[in-house]
RORODO-709153 format. One line per 4 residues: number of its first residue (from 1); their letters; for each residue x, y, z of N, C-alpha, C. Coordinates in steps of 0.05 Angstrom, whole numbers, plus 32768, in hexadecimal, padded with zeros to 4 digits. Atoms other than C-alpha are relative to their C-alpha. Layout:
BEGIN
NUM) a) X/Y/Z/X/Y/Z/X/Y/Z | ... $
***
This chain:
BEGIN
1) xxxx) 800B/7FEA/8004/8004/8001/7FFF/800A/8014/8003 | 7FE7/7FE7/8006/8018/8046/7FE9/7FEE/8016/801F | 8007/7FE7/7FEE/8013/807B/802A/800D/8018/8000 | 7FF6/7FE8/7FFF/801C/80C3/8021/8009/8005/801E $
5) xxxx) 7FF3/7FFC/7FE6/8044/80DA/8065/7FFA/801D/8008 | 7FFB/7FDC/7FFD/805A/8126/8060/8007/8008/7FE3 | 7FF3/7FF3/801F/8076/8151/802F/8019/7FFE/7FF8 | 7FE4/8007/8000/80B3/8146/800A/8012/8011/800B $
9) xxxx) 7FF3/7FF7/7FF4/80ED/8153/8026/8016/801E/7FF0 | 7FF2/7FEB/8001/812A/817C/801A/8008/8008/7FE0 | 7FFC/7FF9/8018/813F/81A1/7FE0/8023/7FF9/7FF2 | 7FDE/8006/8006/8183/8187/7FBC/8003/8003/7FE4 $
13) xxxx) 7FF7/8002/801C/81A0/8199/7F77/7FE8/800E/7FF3 | 8015/7FF5/8008/8161/81C6/7F6C/7FE3/7FF1/7FF9 | 801B/8017/8000/8131/818B/7F71/7FFA/7FF4/801A | 8005/8010/7FE8/8106/8171/7FA8/8002/7FE6/8005 $
17) xxxx) 7FF9/801D/7FF8/8115/8132/7FC8/7FE8/7FEE/8009 | 801C/8008/7FF2/80DB/8101/7FD6/800D/7FE7/8006 | 7FF7/8019/7FEE/80EF/80CF/8006/7FF0/7FE4/7FFF | 800E/8017/8002/80D2/808D/7FF9/8009/7FE4/800E $
21) xxxx) 7FF3/8015/7FEF/80D7/8055/802F/7FEF/7FE7/7FF5 | 800F/8016/800B/80C6/8012/801C/8012/7FE8/8003 | 7FF5/8015/7FF8/80D7/7FC6/801C/8015/7FFB/7FEA | 7FE7/8003/8011/811D/7FA8/7FFE/7FF4/7FF4/7FE2 $
25) xxxx) 8007/8009/8019/80F5/7F81/7FCD/7FED/8017/7FE9 | 8008/7FEA/8013/80D6/7FC0/7FB1/8019/8017/7FF5 | 7FEB/7FF2/8004/8112/7FEA/7FB2/801A/7FF8/7FF5 | 7FED/8010/800E/8143/7FB6/7F9A/8004/8008/7FDD $
29) xxxx) 7FFD/7FFE/801E/8161/7FBB/7F52/7FEC/7FED/7FF1 | 8010/801C/8010/8134/7F7B/7F42/7FE5/8005/8001 | 8022/7FFC/7FF8/80F4/7F99/7F5E/7FFB/8012/7FEF | 800F/7FED/8012/80C7/7FCD/7F41/8009/801F/8004 $
33) xxxx) 7FF5/7FE8/7FFA/80E6/800A/7F66/8009/800F/7FEF | 7FEC/7FF2/800D/811E/801F/7F39/7FF5/800D/7FE7 | 800B/8000/801B/80F7/801A/7EFE/7FE7/8017/7FFC | 8015/7FED/7FF7/80B9/8040/7F1A/8010/801E/8009 $
37) xxxx) 7FEE/7FE2/7FF5/80ED/807A/7F38/8004/800E/7FE5 | 7FFD/7FF2/8014/8103/8086/7EF4/7FF1/800A/7FF3 | 801B/7FF9/800E/80C2/808B/7ED5/7FF3/801E/800C | 8008/7FE6/7FF1/80AC/80B9/7F0C/8012/801C/7FFD $
41) xxxx) 7FEE/7FE5/8003/80E9/80E7/7F0B/7FFF/8010/7FE6 | 8002/7FF3/801E/80E0/80F3/7EC2/7FE9/8017/8001 | 8020/7FF6/7FFF/8097/8112/7ED4/7FFF/8014/8015 | 8004/7FF8/7FE9/80A2/812C/7F1B/8013/8018/8009 $
45) xxxx) 7FEA/7FEB/7FFA/80DB/815D/7F18/8007/7FFE/801C | 7FF4/8007/7FE1/80F7/813E/7F58/800F/7FEA/7FFA | 7FE9/8017/8001/8128/810C/7F6F/7FF5/7FEB/8019 | 800B/8018/7FF1/8114/80CB/7F8F/8015/7FEF/800F $
49) xxxx) 7FF0/800D/7FF2/8134/80AC/7FC9/7FF6/7FE6/800D | 800C/8017/7FF2/8129/8067/7FE0/800E/7FF9/801D | 7FF9/800D/7FE8/812E/804E/8027/7FF7/7FE6/8008 | 8004/8021/8001/8137/8000/802C/7FF2/7FFC/801D $
53) xxxx) 800B/800A/7FE0/810A/7FEA/806C/8001/7FE4/8007 | 7FF0/8015/8000/8121/7FA7/805D/7FDE/7FEB/7FF8 | 801A/800E/8009/80D6/7F7F/8063/7FEB/8011/8003 | 801B/7FEE/8000/8092/7FA0/805F/7FFB/7FFE/8022 $
57) xxxx) 8004/8000/7FE3/8089/7F84/80A8/8013/8017/8013 | 7FF5/7FEE/7FF5/80BF/7FB4/80BF/7FFA/8014/8001 | 8004/7FE3/8004/80A8/7FF0/80A5/7FF0/800E/8015 | 800C/7FF4/7FF7/8072/8004/80D6/8010/8002/801A $
61) xxxx) 7FF2/8001/7FE8/809F/7FEF/8110/8019/8014/7FFC | 7FEA/7FF2/8004/80D9/801D/80F8/7FF3/801A/7FFD | 800C/7FE5/8000/80AB/8054/80E8/7FF9/800C/801F | 800C/7FFE/7FE4/808B/804E/8132/801D/800F/8014 $
65) xxxx) 7FEB/7FFD/7FEF/80D2/8054/814B/800D/8016/7FFB | 7FF3/7FE2/8009/80F1/808D/811F/7FF6/8015/7FFB | 8013/7FE7/8000/80B6/80B6/810F/8008/8014/7FE9 | 7FFB/7FEF/8016/80C2/80F1/80E6/801C/7FFA/7FF8 $
69) xxxx) 7FE2/7FFF/8008/8111/80E7/80F0/8007/7FEF/7FEB | 7FFA/8012/801B/810C/80AF/80B7/7FFE/800F/7FEC | 8005/7FEE/8018/80FB/80E7/8089/7FF3/7FEF/7FEA | 8011/800A/8018/80C8/80BE/8060/7FF0/8013/7FFB $
73) xxxx) 8014/7FEA/8012/809C/80E5/8031/7FEB/7FEA/7FFE | 8016/8017/8007/8078/80A3/8018/800B/7FE7/8006 | 7FF5/801E/7FF8/8078/805D/8034/7FEE/7FF0/7FED | 8009/8011/8015/806C/8021/8006/7FFE/7FE9/800F $
77) xxxx) 7FFB/8021/7FFB/805E/7FDA/801F/7FEE/7FFA/801A | 8012/800B/7FF0/8025/7FD5/8059/7FEE/7FEC/7FFB | 801C/800F/800A/7FF5/7F9E/8057/7FE6/8001/800D | 801A/7FFE/7FF4/7FAD/7F96/8069/8006/7FFB/8022 $
81) xxxx) 7FFE/7FFF/7FE6/7FC2/7F84/80B0/8010/8011/800D | 7FF4/7FEE/7FF7/7FEE/7FBA/80BA/7FEF/801E/8004 | 800E/7FE5/8005/7FB9/7FF3/80A5/7FFC/800D/8020 | 8015/7FF2/7FEA/7F93/8001/80E6/8019/8002/8017 $
85) xxxx) 7FE7/7FF6/7FF3/7FDD/7FF9/8111/8008/801B/7FF4 | 7FFA/7FE6/8009/7FF0/802D/80E2/7FF1/8019/8004 | 8016/7FEC/7FFB/7FB3/8056/80E7/8008/800E/801F | 8001/8000/7FE2/7FB6/8054/8133/801D/8012/8008 $
89) xxxx) 7FE2/7FFA/7FEF/8004/805E/8142/800D/8019/7FF0 | 7FF8/7FEA/8010/8012/8099/810A/7FF2/8011/7FF9 | 8011/7FEE/800A/7FFB/80D2/80F1/8009/8004/7FE1 | 7FFB/7FFD/801D/7FF3/80D6/80A6/7FEE/8016/7FEF $
93) xxxx) 800F/7FF3/800F/7FDC/8103/806F/7FEF/7FF6/7FF6 | 8012/8009/8011/7F9D/80FD/8052/7FFE/8002/7FE8 | 7FFE/8007/8024/7F92/80E8/8006/7FE4/7FFF/7FF9 | 8023/7FF4/8011/7F5C/80FF/7FD7/8006/7FF3/7FE4 $
97) xxxx) 7FFC/800C/801D/7F62/80CC/7F9B/7FDF/7FFA/7FF7 | 801D/8004/800A/7F10/80D0/7F90/7FFF/7FE1/8002 | 800D/801A/7FF9/7EF3/808D/7F88/8015/7FE8/7FF4 | 7FEE/800E/800E/7F24/8056/7F79/7FED/7FE7/7FF5 $
101) xxxx) 800C/8019/8005/7F0E/8019/7F55/8011/7FE5/800A | 7FF6/8012/7FF6/7F1B/7FDE/7F81/7FFD/7FE2/7FFC | 800D/801C/7FFE/7F19/7F92/7F80/7FF0/7FFC/8019 | 800D/8001/7FEB/7EE2/7F7D/7FB2/800A/7FF0/8018 $
105) xxxx) 7FF3/800C/7FEC/7F12/7F54/7FD9/8016/8011/8011 | 7FEC/7FF5/7FF7/7F3F/7F8B/7FEF/7FEB/801B/800A | 8012/7FE5/8000/7F03/7FC5/7FF3/8000/8006/801E | 8000/7FFB/7FE8/7EFD/7FB9/8043/8016/8004/800C $
109) xxxx) 7FE5/7FFF/7FF5/7F4A/7FB5/8053/8007/801A/7FF5 | 7FF9/7FE7/8001/7F54/7FFB/803A/7FEC/8016/7FFE | 8018/7FEB/8000/7F16/8020/804A/800A/801A/800E | 7FF1/7FE3/7FF3/7F3C/8065/8060/8008/800F/7FED $
113) xxxx) 7FF3/7FEF/800F/7F57/809E/8048/8016/8008/7FFE | 7FE4/7FFA/7FFD/7F9A/809A/8054/8015/7FEC/7FEE | 7FED/800A/800F/7FB3/805C/802C/7FF3/7FF2/7FE5 | 8009/8002/8017/7FAF/804B/7FE7/8008/7FDF/7FF6 $
117) xxxx) 7FF6/801D/8004/7FB6/7FFC/7FCC/800F/8000/7FE4 | 7FEF/7FFB/801F/7FEB/7FF1/7F8E/8004/7FE4/7FF9 | 7FED/801D/800D/7FF6/7FA6/7F95/7FEB/7FED/800E | 800F/8012/7FF1/7FCB/7F68/7FA9/800A/7FE5/7FF6 $
121) xxxx) 7FF0/801A/8008/7FE7/7F22/7FA9/7FF8/7FEB/8010 | 8003/8017/7FF7/7FDB/7EDB/7FBC/8018/7FF1/800A | 7FED/800B/7FFC/800F/7EB6/7FE3/7FFB/7FE2/8000 | 8000/801B/7FFE/8025/7E6B/7FE6/801D/7FFB/8004 $
125) xxxx) 7FE0/800D/7FFB/8066/7E3B/7FE7/8009/800B/7FD9 | 7FF7/8001/801A/808E/7E4A/7FA5/801C/7FE7/8004 | 7FEE/8016/8003/80C1/7E09/7F97/8006/7FF7/7FE4 | 7FFE/8004/801A/80DF/7DED/7F5A/7FF0/7FE7/7FF9 $
129) xxxx) 801B/8018/8010/80B0/7DBB/7F30/8004/7FE6/8013 | 7FFF/801F/7FED/80CD/7D7B/7F54/7FF8/8001/8015 | 8002/7FFF/7FDC/80CA/7D93/7F9C/7FDB/8009/7FFE | 801B/7FF6/8003/807F/7DB1/7F86/7FEB/7FE6/7FFD $
133) xxxx) 8011/8017/8004/8062/7D6D/7F72/7FFC/7FF0/8013 | 8009/800B/7FE9/8067/7D58/7FBC/7FF0/800D/8017 | 8006/7FEA/7FEC/8042/7D91/7FDD/7FDC/8004/7FF4 | 801D/7FFD/800D/7FF0/7D8F/7FD6/7FF2/8012/8017 $
137) xxxx) 800F/7FF2/7FEB/7FDF/7DAD/801D/8016/8006/8016 | 7FEB/7FFD/7FEB/7FFF/7DCB/8059/800B/7FE9/8011 | 7FF4/801B/7FF3/8009/7D86/807C/8016/7FF2/7FEF | 7FEA/800A/8014/8035/7D73/8042/8019/800D/8005 $
141) xxxx) 7FE5/7FF6/7FF7/8066/7DA4/805E/8015/7FF3/8011 | 7FF3/800D/7FE7/8077/7D77/8096/8005/7FE2/7FF9 | 7FF3/8018/800A/808B/7D3E/8065/8021/8002/8004 | 7FE3/8008/7FFF/80CD/7D1B/8078/8016/8009/7FE9 $
145) xxxx) 7FEF/7FF9/8012/80EB/7D28/8035/8001/8021/7FFD | 7FF9/7FE2/8003/80E2/7D77/803C/8013/800F/8018 | 7FEE/7FF7/7FE7/810D/7D78/807F/8016/8011/7FF6 | 7FE9/7FED/8003/8135/7DB6/807F/8003/8012/7FE6 $
149) xxxx) 7FFE/7FF7/801F/811E/7DCD/8039/7FEB/801A/8002 | 8014/7FEA/7FFD/80E5/7E00/804F/800D/8017/800A | 7FFF/7FE4/7FFD/80ED/7E4D/804F/7FE6/800B/800D | 8016/7FED/7FFD/80BC/7E76/8076/800A/8015/8004 $
153) xxxx) 7FFB/7FE2/7FF7/80C0/7EC0/8095/7FF9/8004/8018 | 8007/7FF7/7FE6/80BD/7ED9/80DD/7FE9/8010/7FFE | 8015/7FF3/8006/8078/7EF4/80E4/7FFE/801D/8013 | 8004/7FE5/7FF5/8086/7F2A/8112/800F/801C/7FEE $
157) xxxx) 7FF1/7FEE/8018/80BB/7F4C/80D7/7FF8/7FFC/7FE8 | 8003/8006/801D/809F/7F32/809C/7FDF/7FFE/7FFE | 801F/8000/8008/8058/7F3A/807A/7FFB/7FE2/7FFB | 8007/8022/8004/805C/7EF2/8057/8007/7FF2/8015 $
161) xxxx) 7FF9/8011/7FEB/8075/7ED7/8098/7FE4/8006/8013 | 8016/7FFA/7FED/8039/7EF4/80BC/7FE0/7FF6/7FF3 | 8013/800B/8010/800A/7EDD/8082/7FFE/7FE5/8002 | 8002/801F/7FFD/801F/7E93/8086/7FF9/7FFD/8018 $
165) xxxx) 800A/8008/7FE3/8015/7E94/80D2/7FDC/8003/7FFF | 8020/7FF6/8000/7FD0/7EB6/80C7/7FF1/7FE7/7FF1 | 800A/8010/8015/7FC3/7E84/808B/7FFD/7FE5/8013 | 7FFF/8010/7FF5/7FD7/7E4A/80BA/7FE9/7FFE/8015 $
169) xxxx) 8012/7FFE/7FE5/7FA8/7E5B/80FA/7FE3/8000/7FEF | 801A/8003/800A/7F71/7E68/80CA/7FF8/7FE9/7FF6 | 8003/801A/800A/7F77/7E2B/80A7/7FF6/7FE3/8016 | 7FFB/801D/7FF1/7F80/7DF8/80E1/7FF1/800D/8020 $
173) xxxx) 800C/7FF5/7FE1/7F66/7E26/8121/8012/8001/800F | 7FEA/7FF0/7FF5/7F8D/7E47/814E/8011/7FE8/8012 | 7FEF/800E/7FF7/7FA2/7E09/817B/800E/7FE7/7FF2 | 7FF0/8014/8017/7FAE/7DD6/8141/8014/8013/7FF3 $
177) xxxx) 7FE9/7FEF/800F/7FCE/7E0D/811D/801C/8007/8011 | 7FE2/7FFE/7FF5/8006/7E1D/8151/800E/7FEA/8000 | 7FF8/8019/7FFD/800F/7DD3/8158/8013/7FF6/7FE9 | 7FF6/7FFD/8018/801B/7DCD/810D/8016/800F/7FF9 $
181) xxxx) 7FE9/7FF0/8006/804D/7E07/810F/8012/7FF9/800D | 7FE2/8008/7FF6/8071/7DEB/8148/800D/7FE3/7FF6 | 7FFA/8017/8006/8076/7DA9/8128/8013/800B/7FE1 | 7FEE/7FF1/8018/8091/7DD3/80E3/8014/800C/8008 $
185) xxxx) 7FE6/7FF4/7FF8/80C5/7DFB/810B/8010/7FF0/8001 | 7FE7/8015/7FFA/80ED/7DBB/8117/8006/7FF6/7FE5 | 7FF7/800B/8011/80EF/7DAC/80D0/800B/8014/7FE9 | 7FF9/7FEE/8014/80F6/7DEE/80AB/8021/8005/7FFB $
189) xxxx) 7FEA/7FFC/8000/8138/7E04/8090/800B/801C/800D | 7FF8/7FEE/7FF8/8132/7E4A/80A2/7FEC/800E/8003 | 801B/7FE7/7FF9/8100/7E83/80C5/8014/801B/7FFB | 7FED/7FE4/8004/811F/7EC4/809E/7FEC/8014/800E $
193) xxxx) 8011/7FE3/7FF6/810E/7F09/80B8/7FF5/800D/7FEA | 800F/7FEE/8017/80FC/7F21/8072/7FF9/7FE8/7FE7 | 8006/800F/801C/80E4/7F01/8032/8016/8000/7FE8 | 7FE3/7FFD/8015/8125/7F1D/800F/8010/7FEA/800A $
197) xxxx) 7FEB/8013/7FFA/814E/7EF0/803D/7FF5/7FE7/7FF8 | 8003/801D/8003/8122/7EB5/802D/8006/7FFE/7FE2 | 7FF6/8003/801B/812E/7EBE/7FE2/801C/7FFF/7FFC | 7FE1/8002/800A/817B/7EC6/7FE4/8004/7FE3/8007 $
201) xxxx) 7FF3/8021/7FF6/817E/7E7F/800D/7FEE/7FEB/7FE5 | 800E/8012/8011/8145/7E66/7FDA/800C/7FFF/7FE6 | 7FEC/7FFC/801C/8172/7E7E/7F9C/801F/7FED/8004 | 7FE7/8009/8000/81B1/7E54/7FB5/7FFB/7FE8/8007 $
205) xxxx) 8007/801A/7FF9/818E/7E14/7FCA/7FE8/7FFA/7FF4 | 800A/8006/800F/816E/7DEF/7F93/7FE3/7FEC/800B | 8012/8013/7FF6/8143/7DC1/7FC7/7FE9/8011/800D | 800F/7FED/7FED/8125/7DFE/7FEC/7FE0/8005/7FF2 $
209) xxxx) 8018/7FF0/8005/80DB/7E14/7FEB/7FF4/8015/8011 | 8001/7FE4/7FF1/80C4/7E54/8003/7FE7/8011/8000 | 801C/7FF6/7FFB/8088/7E77/801D/8008/801A/7FF2 | 7FFE/7FEB/800B/807D/7EB1/7FE9/7FE7/8006/7FEE $
213) xxxx) 8017/7FF3/800F/8050/7ED2/7FB3/7FFA/7FE9/7FEA | 800C/8013/8018/8027/7EA8/7F7F/800D/8008/7FE7 | 7FF1/7FF5/8016/8048/7ED9/7F4D/8021/8000/8003 | 7FE9/8007/8003/808C/7EC8/7F62/8010/7FF0/7FE0 $
217) xxxx) 7FFA/8014/8016/8095/7E97/7F29/8009/8010/7FEA | 7FFF/7FEA/8018/808A/7ECC/7EF6/8016/8010/8001 | 7FF0/7FF3/7FFE/80C5/7EF2/7F0D/8015/7FF0/7FF3 | 7FE7/8012/800A/80F8/7EB8/7F00/7FF8/7FF9/7FDF $
221) xxxx) 8002/8007/8022/80D7/7EA7/7EBC/8002/801A/7FF1 | 7FFD/7FE9/800E/80D4/7EF1/7EA7/8022/800A/7FFE | 7FE8/7FF7/7FFD/8117/7F09/7EC2/8019/7FEF/7FFE | 7FEB/8012/8000/8141/7ECE/7EC9/8000/7FE9/7FEA $
225) xxxx) 7FFC/800E/8017/8121/7EA1/7E94/8001/7FE0/800E | 800B/8018/7FEF/8113/7E67/7EC6/7FEB/7FF5/7FFF | 801D/8007/8002/80D8/7E3E/7EBD/7FFD/7FE8/8013 | 8009/8016/7FEE/80E3/7E06/7EF1/7FF4/8008/801D $
229) xxxx) 8006/7FF8/7FE7/80CC/7E34/7F2B/7FE1/8000/7FFF | 8018/8002/8001/8083/7E2A/7F3A/7FEE/8009/801F | 8010/8000/7FE3/8050/7E41/7F71/7FE8/7FE4/8004 | 800F/801A/7FF7/8031/7E02/7F96/7FE5/800E/8003 $
***
């Protein structure tokens, strides 16, 4: 989600600076940020500066701690679970974009005047094709052959990590869900602080499967010409 915080900052080289605080997979060279920056700067008569917030789950925590000293004019990356916390915790500039055409599934999640949705995606595990053939349900993650091959993210710092926690509890109920997670944690290879950290491990180990976005395999197909990575 895109949230406007305050007016653009200092003037440098006669151009106003717009400081954008976002998560690493947005700001990195393989993310959409640099290309959007180039397009935006060609029209705005300003200069964009990115500040990397690691994972989207860290954005709100850092903003609450550092406040305006962080120097963020625009924040990109809250998910639907952070919106209410962000509204209560910080002061935001009200936006007026008129009536937005939104998918029905997200209407209720962004019913306010401070946040603008820019992305919507489903999550699952991604794996190489041979690995994906072994997995048809959450319970399949406990199979012995997947021991030390699973990558998930820490829910306190990572939005996908929290989404996975929510998915398990929603699917199995609280008691059974946390019992399942306790068993899974004995078998996973790593619980990383961010989605990007998981991705780095996934790329180095062909046996790994990783909790990620349904669209992640498209990146590999388009950018790296790899067709063996699929969404489970």
